[in-house]
C-alpha positions, 0 to 999 in steps of 0.5 A, a space after each residue: 508803251 510809247 506811240 510812234 513819236 520819232 526820235 532823232 535818227 543818226 545816219 553816217 555816210 556808207 562807204 564801199 568797204 562796209 560790205 567787206 567788214 568795216 561795220 564788224 568788230 574785230 572779234 567777229 571778223 574773219 572767214 573762220 568766225 564760228 556760228 555754233 549751236 550750243 543748246 537745242 530745245 524742241 523741234 530744230 532742223 539743220 540744213 545739210 549741204 545738199 539742201 535737205 533738212 534734218 532734225 538736230 537735237 544737240 550741239 553742232 556747227 551751222 554752216 548752212 541754215 537752222 530753223 525751228 518749229 516749236 522750239 528754241 536754240 542758243 547759238 554762239 557767235 564769235 568769241 563772246 556773242 550769243 543768239 537765242 532763236 525762238 519758235 517758228 524762226 530761221 537763220 542762215 550763214 551769210 558772209 561768214 555771219 548769221 543772217 536772221 531771216 524770220 521769226 524772233 531772236 535775242 542777241 547778246 553782244 558783242 555780236 555782228 549779224 545780218 538781219 534779212 541781209 542788213 548788217 548789224 553790229 553791237 561792239 560791246 555788251 548789250 541785249 537786242 531783240 529782232 522781230 521778223 514775223 508777219 508784218 513786223 520787221 524791227 530791231 529793238 535795243 534793250 541794253 547797249 547800242 547797235 549800228 545798222 546798215 540800212 539802204 546805204 546809210 548807218 542807223 545808230 539805235 540805243 537802249 529804249 529805242 527800236 528801228 523799223 526795217 521798212 523805213 529806218 524810223 527810230 521810235 521809243 520802245 518799252 518791252 512787254 513780252 520778253 519771251 526769252 525770259 520764260 524757260 522753254 518746257 516743250 510743245 504745247 497743244 492746239 486742239 480743234 474743239 468745235 466745227 461747223 460746215 466744211 473745215 479742212 486740215 492740211 499743211 504738213 499732212 494730207 488735206 482732210 476734214 477736220 474733226 473735234 479732237 484733232 491736234 494741230 502741229 506747227 505748220 498745219 493749216 486750217 481752212 473754212 468754207 462758206 457758212 463754216 467755222 472752227 474753234 481751236 483751244 490752246 494749252 492753258 485756256 483761251 481759244 480762236 474761232 476761225 470764221 467762214 472763208 478763212 485760212 489759219 496757219 499754226 506757227 507754234 504753240 510752246 509750253 513755258 515757265 510763264 504759260 504758253 506762247 502761241 504764234 499764228 498766221 491768218 492768211 485770209 478771212 477773220 479770226 475771233 480771239 479769246 485769250 486767257 489772262 495769265 497764260 503767257 503770250 499770244 500773237 497772230 500775224 496777218 499780211 497787213 498787221 501783227 497783233 500781240 496780247 496777254 489776255 483780251 477778246 479781239 477780232 482781226 481780219 487778214 485785210 488789217 482790221 483790228 477790233 478790241 472788245 476786252 483788254 488791250 492789243 499791241 501792234 508790233 508792226 505799227 511800233 507797238 501802237 495800242 488798241 484798247 477795249 472799245 476801239 478799232 483800227 481799220 486797215 487804213 490806220 488810225 484808231 476810232 470807237 468800236 462799231 459792231 457789225 454782223 460778224 461781231 454779233 455772230 461771234 458774240 452769240 457763239 461765245 454765249 453758246 460756248 459758255 453753256 454747259 455741255 449736254 449728252 443724251 444717249 438713247 434709247 438704250 438698246 440691250 441687244 442688237 444684231 450690229 452696233 448702232 449708237 444715237 446721241 444728242 448734244 450741242 451742234 458743233 460738239 465732237 462725239 465718239 464711241 469707244 467699243 472693243 478697243 476702237 474709237 470711232 467718230 459719230 456723224 452729226 446732223 445738227 444736234 443729232 449724232 449717229 454711228 456710221 456702219 462699221 467696216 467689219 461686224 463685231 462678233 456676237 457677245 457682250 460689249 461695254 460701249 462708251 460715248 464721249 462728247 467734247 466741246 469747248 474744253 468740256 468732256 462728258 461720257 455715257 456708258 452702256 452695255 450692249 449684247 451683239 446677237 444674230 442668233 435666233 431664239 430656239 423654241 422647243 418642246 412646244 405643245 398645244 392642248 384644247 380643254 373646252 374653250 381654252 388652249 393650254 400652250 407650253 414649251 421652252 424658249 432659249 436665247 443667247 441674250 439675257 434680254 426678254 424674248 417676245 413670244 406671239 401665239 396666233 390661233 385663228 383670228 386671235 393673237 396673244 403676246 407674252 414675254 419670256 426670260 430668255 435665260 429661264 425659258 419655260 412657259 405655260 399659258 392658258 389662252 382662249 381658243 376663240 373657236 379656232 380649230 386649225 393649227 397654232 403658230 408661235 413666233 419667238 422674237 428676241 430683243 435684237 429682232 431675230 426670230 424662230 417659229 413653231 407650228 403646232 397642228 
């Protein structure tokens, strides 16, 4: 990939009749030039005449505008031209042609389009990519040649060159991320894998607290508060850690024949990125700089700072200028040796924690309870849930301690299988317990007390719904003796010291759930 050495720029005088179609090839001119959607994949929406957006799943004429979420569209332009529109992209019909507004596009000639209002013409066969995301605004020619109207002059761009729309500078171009060559397979996953502190999820949904297991869709926004962070894992591996006081927008996550393609936008704050090698493309845009990688560890700040710890990062917004491992690029530009700061050390420490095996300790085991209660321990930031009676409920966390909040409605009495699941950093552990919900006291019956000298002969029965042991406490005078009885069998007979007591004898039966029954024998 070349640095930013400028190649000769050809400009010709722009005359007034250009806007009337001087730049367009004859095959693409005319008010009836068709702009037709011929293939729709994934999430596409077509704008209606009134301005509303409706899902579009098949061929259609584009008379207003078309946009994609996680999806891809192929459009026919004129008699032989073609536009392939990638995810998180949008175009409109403008002056009887397509106007590419945002996202990524591949053009196959001959074709005439507008690029954010600038006229582009390819007279013959060829291929051109247009990148319009974040800080990246460029046209790159893969085959053939194009003419582009920029601020009153024409720029000619040939194969192996790119032109920056912001200033018309033409530089060398060598493609490294041909996203359009990978077959689109559908929407991929972006899942919240760990959180700490105040993390909010909004955008396309009502704003709510983000929890482990939340699946992010195109258009969702994640925000972190002070001393908070969140980790997002992606289809095929790799993750992003959104640091405190940051905001991230998920543009799309695609599944393709070459892996997954991740498109993100960092609106503010800092993102720490660990990109899995061999898993397709990964791009994160900021208001200042765009980064594109295919396997690396790097940090990017919304203000424009890029630090690379492993692999290499390309900056499409800077003519694909590379930043290699051990280098950083400050917002002011230029590449210098990597200098670590507190943010870097913080994220490297969390990476080490993330790499540790997940743990899950559920206990102590309670065989019988009046209401469901679950206690567990795992790593801080893990997401724990309990599944019982067909319902899955989150456990609230206090550092590494996790507890079940009170159920809105009580479980009926009976035997339940309780499954506790912990998730963190793509790892999952499950523990299962059997719990009997019991609110019915045990029943003492047929209790008799006989005195034989210095002994008491205590007998009777105790029965309980729970199979757990029942504790029977016998109090005679100042002496108390505790025995355990199988609640299912129930019969008991004990010889106890009388202790000189002449008064009544009290028996208290308490089951494992804490329910009690009493018997007083004169």
